[in-house]
Every structure is written in C-alpha cells, then in structure tokens.
C-alpha positions as CSV (number, residue, x, y, z in Angstrom):
1,X,-18.4,46.6,28.4
2,X,-19.9,44.1,26.1
3,X,-18.5,40.7,26.1
4,X,-16.3,39.8,23.1
5,X,-17.6,37.0,21.0
6,X,-15.7,33.8,21.4
7,X,-13.7,32.5,18.4
8,X,-15.7,30.0,16.4
9,X,-14.8,26.4,17.1
10,X,-12.6,24.8,14.5
11,X,-14.6,22.5,12.3
12,X,-13.5,18.9,12.4
13,X,-12.0,17.2,9.3
14,X,-14.7,15.6,7.1
15,X,-14.8,11.9,6.2
16,X,-17.3,9.7,4.5
17,X,-18.9,6.6,6.0
18,X,-17.1,3.4,5.1
19,X,-20.5,1.7,4.7
20,X,-20.5,2.4,0.9
21,X,-20.0,0.4,-2.2
22,X,-17.1,2.5,-3.2
23,X,-15.2,1.7,-0.1
24,X,-15.9,-2.0,-0.7
25,X,-14.5,-1.8,-4.2
26,X,-11.3,0.0,-3.1
27,X,-10.9,-2.5,-0.3
28,X,-11.3,-5.4,-2.7
29,X,-8.7,-4.0,-5.1
30,X,-6.3,-3.3,-2.3
31,X,-6.5,-6.9,-1.0
32,X,-5.9,-8.3,-4.5
33,X,-2.9,-6.0,-5.0
34,X,-1.4,-7.1,-1.7
35,X,-1.8,-10.8,-2.4
36,X,-0.4,-10.6,-6.0
37,X,2.5,-8.4,-5.0
38,X,3.5,-10.8,-2.2
39,X,3.6,-13.7,-4.7
40,X,5.7,-11.6,-7.1
41,X,8.0,-10.4,-4.4
42,X,9.3,-14.0,-4.0
43,X,11.3,-13.6,-7.2
44,X,14.5,-11.5,-7.2
45,X,14.9,-9.2,-10.1
46,X,18.1,-7.8,-11.5
47,X,18.5,-5.1,-14.1
48,X,21.9,-4.1,-15.8
49,X,21.9,-0.5,-16.8
50,X,24.3,1.5,-19.0
51,X,27.5,2.6,-17.2
52,X,27.8,-0.5,-15.1
53,X,24.8,0.4,-12.9
54,X,22.7,-2.3,-11.4
55,X,19.2,-2.4,-9.9
56,X,18.2,-5.1,-7.5
57,X,14.5,-5.5,-6.6
58,X,11.8,-8.1,-6.6
59,X,9.0,-9.2,-8.9
60,X,6.3,-7.2,-7.1
61,X,8.0,-3.8,-7.5
62,X,5.7,-2.6,-10.3
63,X,2.5,-3.4,-8.5
64,X,3.1,-2.6,-4.8
65,X,3.0,1.2,-5.1
66,X,-0.7,0.9,-6.1
67,X,-1.4,-0.5,-2.6
68,X,-0.2,2.8,-1.1
69,X,-2.1,4.9,-3.6
70,X,-5.3,3.0,-2.6
71,X,-4.3,3.5,1.1
72,X,-4.1,7.2,0.5
73,X,-7.5,7.3,-1.1
74,X,-9.0,5.4,1.9
75,X,-7.3,7.5,4.5
76,X,-8.2,10.8,2.8
77,X,-11.9,10.0,2.1
78,X,-12.8,7.6,4.9
79,X,-10.4,8.3,7.7
80,X,-7.8,6.5,9.8
81,X,-10.2,3.8,11.3
82,X,-11.3,2.8,7.8
83,X,-7.7,2.7,6.5
84,X,-6.7,0.6,9.5
85,X,-9.5,-1.8,8.8
86,X,-8.5,-2.0,5.1
87,X,-4.8,-2.7,6.1
88,X,-5.8,-5.5,8.5
89,X,-8.2,-7.0,6.0
90,X,-5.6,-7.0,3.3
91,X,-3.2,-8.9,5.4
92,X,-5.8,-11.3,6.5
93,X,-6.3,-12.2,2.9
94,X,-2.5,-12.4,2.4
95,X,-2.3,-14.9,5.3
96,X,-5.2,-16.9,3.9
97,X,-3.2,-17.1,0.6
98,X,-0.1,-18.4,2.5
99,X,-2.1,-21.1,4.3
100,X,-3.7,-22.1,1.1
101,X,-0.4,-22.4,-0.7
102,X,1.0,-24.5,2.2
103,X,-2.0,-26.9,1.9
104,X,-1.7,-27.1,-1.9
105,X,2.1,-28.0,-1.6
106,X,1.4,-30.5,1.2
107,X,-1.3,-32.4,-0.7
108,X,-0.1,-35.6,-2.4
109,X,0.4,-35.2,-6.1
110,X,0.9,-37.5,-9.1
111,X,4.0,-39.7,-9.1
112,X,4.8,-39.3,-12.8
113,X,7.7,-37.1,-14.0
114,X,5.3,-34.3,-14.9
115,X,3.7,-34.4,-11.5
116,X,7.0,-34.3,-9.7
117,X,8.2,-31.5,-11.8
118,X,5.1,-29.5,-11.1
119,X,5.4,-30.2,-7.4
120,X,9.0,-29.0,-7.3
121,X,8.0,-25.8,-9.2
122,X,5.2,-25.1,-6.7
123,X,7.6,-25.6,-3.8
124,X,10.1,-23.2,-5.3
125,X,7.6,-20.6,-6.4
126,X,5.1,-20.6,-3.6
127,X,7.0,-22.1,-0.7
128,X,8.9,-18.9,0.3
129,X,5.8,-16.7,0.1
130,X,5.1,-17.0,3.8
131,X,8.5,-15.3,4.5
132,X,7.6,-12.6,2.0
133,X,4.2,-12.1,3.7
134,X,6.0,-11.8,7.0
135,X,8.3,-9.1,5.6
136,X,5.3,-7.4,4.0
137,X,3.2,-7.7,7.1
138,X,5.8,-6.0,9.3
139,X,6.8,-3.4,6.7
140,X,3.4,-2.6,5.2
141,X,1.7,-2.6,8.5
142,X,4.2,0.0,9.9
143,X,4.4,1.9,6.7
144,X,0.7,2.1,5.9
145,X,-0.3,3.0,9.4
146,X,2.3,5.8,9.5
147,X,1.3,6.9,6.0
148,X,-2.4,7.0,7.0
149,X,-1.6,8.7,10.4
150,X,0.5,11.5,8.8
151,X,-2.1,12.1,6.1
152,X,-5.0,12.3,8.6
153,X,-3.1,14.5,11.0
154,X,-2.2,16.9,8.2
155,X,-5.9,16.9,7.1
156,X,-7.0,17.8,10.6
157,X,-4.8,20.9,10.2
158,X,-5.4,21.9,6.6
159,X,-8.9,20.4,6.0
160,X,-9.5,20.2,2.3
161,X,-6.4,22.3,1.4
162,X,-2.9,21.1,0.5
163,X,-4.1,17.7,-0.7
164,X,-1.0,17.1,-2.8
165,X,1.3,18.2,0.0
166,X,-0.1,15.7,2.5
167,X,-0.1,12.9,-0.1
168,X,3.6,13.5,-0.7
169,X,4.6,13.9,2.9
170,X,2.7,10.8,4.1
171,X,4.2,8.8,1.2
172,X,7.7,9.7,2.2
173,X,7.3,8.7,5.8
174,X,5.3,5.5,5.1
175,X,7.5,4.2,2.2
176,X,10.7,4.7,4.1
177,X,9.5,2.6,7.1
178,X,7.9,0.0,4.8
179,X,10.9,-0.4,2.5
180,X,13.5,-0.6,5.3
181,X,11.6,-3.2,7.3
182,X,10.5,-5.3,4.3
183,X,13.9,-5.4,2.7
184,X,15.6,-6.4,6.0
185,X,13.3,-9.5,6.2
186,X,12.9,-10.3,2.5
187,X,16.4,-9.9,1.2
188,X,17.8,-13.3,2.3
189,X,14.6,-15.0,0.9
190,X,15.2,-13.8,-2.6
191,X,19.0,-14.3,-2.5
192,X,20.4,-10.9,-1.4
193,X,23.1,-11.7,1.1
194,X,25.8,-9.0,0.8
195,X,25.7,-5.4,2.2
196,X,26.0,-3.8,-1.2
197,X,23.1,-5.7,-2.7
198,X,21.0,-4.9,0.4
199,X,21.7,-1.2,0.2
200,X,20.9,-1.3,-3.5
201,X,17.6,-3.1,-2.7
202,X,16.6,-0.6,0.0
203,X,17.6,2.6,-1.9
204,X,16.1,1.6,-5.2
205,X,12.9,0.3,-3.5
206,X,12.4,3.5,-1.6
207,X,13.2,5.9,-4.4
208,X,11.2,3.9,-7.0
209,X,8.1,3.5,-4.9
210,X,8.2,7.1,-3.7
211,X,8.8,8.5,-7.1
212,X,6.0,6.5,-8.6
213,X,3.6,7.8,-6.0
214,X,4.8,11.3,-6.5
215,X,4.2,11.1,-10.2
216,X,0.8,9.7,-9.6
217,X,-0.2,12.4,-7.1
218,X,-2.2,14.4,-9.7
219,X,-4.1,11.2,-10.6
220,X,-4.6,10.2,-6.9
221,X,-5.8,13.7,-6.1
222,X,-8.3,13.6,-9.0
223,X,-9.6,10.2,-8.0
224,X,-10.0,11.4,-4.4
225,X,-12.0,14.4,-5.5
226,X,-14.3,12.3,-7.7
227,X,-15.0,9.8,-4.9
228,X,-15.6,12.7,-2.4
229,X,-18.2,14.1,-4.8
230,X,-19.9,10.8,-5.3
231,X,-20.0,9.9,-1.6
232,X,-23.3,11.1,-0.2
233,X,-21.9,11.1,3.4
234,X,-19.0,13.4,2.4
235,X,-20.2,17.0,2.8
236,X,-17.3,19.4,2.3
237,X,-19.0,22.6,1.1
238,X,-16.2,23.4,-1.4
239,X,-16.8,20.0,-3.0
240,X,-20.5,20.3,-3.5
241,X,-21.6,20.4,-7.2
242,X,-22.7,23.7,-8.6
243,X,-26.4,24.6,-8.7
244,X,-28.3,23.1,-11.6
245,X,-25.8,20.3,-12.2
C-alpha cells in the first residue's frame, strides 16, 4: 500500500514588520489621541434628551473610540506584540503628560489677580487628570489587550477572511472591559456619585463607543486593506496587486 500524503500544515497568520514608517505614524496618532482624550475625560458632560432622557458621559467621549480603531489596525496588520508595544507606549506618553501637568501646577506663578485666576483654572482643569489617567490605564490596558488578543486569535483561525466579524467581536469584548473599569475609577472624579448616574455612564459609554466602532468597521477594514497592500513585509497572496498595476 502506498502511504497517504499528510495533510498540509496550516499556514500561519500573516503580519507585517513593525519597523515601518506606517506603524510609526499610527503609533504617534494613537499616543496623541490617548493624551487628549484623557484631558477631555476630566470634564463631566450631561445631555438632556427629549422625553426626559439623560446622557452622562465625559469630554473625551467623541475622541476615545479612535484609539480602539487604531488599535484594531495595529493588531490586524502588525500582530499582538506590536499592538502591546503601542498600548504601553501610549500610556507612557499619558503618564509623561500627567507628570508635566503636576510640575506646571507646582511652579510658582504670578501673584496678581490674573495669575491667581489662571493658577486656579489650571488646578481645576488639569489637577484631576492623573486620576483619569489611572482609570484609563486600568481600563484601556485591559480592554485594548483583550481587544487585540481576540482579534489576533480569530485571525489565526480565519486568516484573511471575516475581517469585519473579528473587528466587531474584538470591539465588543474590549470595550465592555474598558468601559466598566474606566467608569468605576473615573466616575467620582467627574462628579458622578449615585448608582443611577453610574449605570447611565457605563451603559452609554459602552453602547456609544461600540456603536461608533461598528459604524466605522467598513472604514477601518478599508484602511487595513490599504495598509496591508502598502506594507512590503505583508505578503498575503490574495492582497497582492494584479499584474501590470
């Protein structure tokens, strides 16, 4: 009897090298988004809607989903190690901002009325940021790592297929962990002290950020495909340009 051929080994998931200018640009933008959204999150925001409905959130709500979108791009194109590096770098920059704000506030200012008014404004606006960064550090670290891990594990199974599905699944897992942890730490800082306000804060934050990312899935997927085609170290056969192009 002739020996039966062995099944072909499953090809590993493909990732690009992070030693590229595109990774650097994405990392830079991600760091800026994290720092700015942490500052914005120190302000509590309240919306009154028709029918007596209320929305409680913070000033960074409109910007923070972009950090997760960028995290999805890094995880899908460059892999888990590159995403983890981006996450830790982003928080290193956030901590640098907190230390800088603390030094700025501690420096002696002018004694005139305008100088005292400005000092008080800086203390109110930037003083609580370290607590917001702590909330963001715990929430975003857990959420982004889970988001990246789920996306990468799904990619190992489906390879280049089902991109939209793994973007949405990873978003749901990551955003839930992130929102719950962040809100638990940040709520008292921005003035949310009752259970109803806290639940509103958590539910709106999770639904809003998840919905935004779901709506942007086609855009995120298109950006990912463009970057994959432009990365010389990303060699998925189905993404190679047609002959003659």
